[in-house]
Residue, then its C-alpha position, 0 to 999 in steps of 0.5 A: m520541485s517534486e511533491n511527496w505523495v502518500v496513498l493510505l489504504r485501510e479497508d478490508p480487501m476481503t469485503t470491498g474493492r477499494p484497497v485494490e483500486g487504491l493500489r491501481i491509483a498508486l501505480g498510476l501516480s508512481t509514473g510521475n516525478n513525485p516520490l510515492t509511498i503506500i501505507l497499509l493499515g488494518k486489514a489492507r495489509i492482506l494485499l501483501t500476503e498470499d491471501a491476496l488471491d481471495v480478495v475482492d477484485a483479485d483478478i485486477l490485483e494480479k495485474y498490478l502487483p508485479a508492477i508494484q514489486d518491480l518498481n520497488i514502491p515503498l510500502l509501509v505497515p505498522k510495526g509488528s505486522s509480520e507477526e500478524y500477517s505473512l507478508s510477501p518478501e517480494f515487496t519493499v515493505e518497511e515496518i514502522c511505528s505509528s509516530k513515523i506513519q504519522s510523520h509520513l502523512c504530515d510531511a506529504h504534500r498530497v495524501l489519498v485515503l481510501g477507506 
């Protein structure tokens, strides 16, 4: 039976490389048979914008973003994120309410939290 995995990113990628590292780890986890979802909270949502070119470890991020886009890994952000950030339409992004974010976290078999 496959296990549902969630990677939760919530730190500011302008000040730390952990969110970029989290995307790298998520990409590695996506190669398995387990369903994977990435949840971005707080300033981690910058990773899905044009400002992502200015983050810590942007050179590493540039290597992994195309694969995340091509694999259509589900990316969840809080409802209203598109009003606050210019989210790139190249990603499979879904804006959901906080109770649904909580449900995803509670229903997951494994959760990796970075920050």
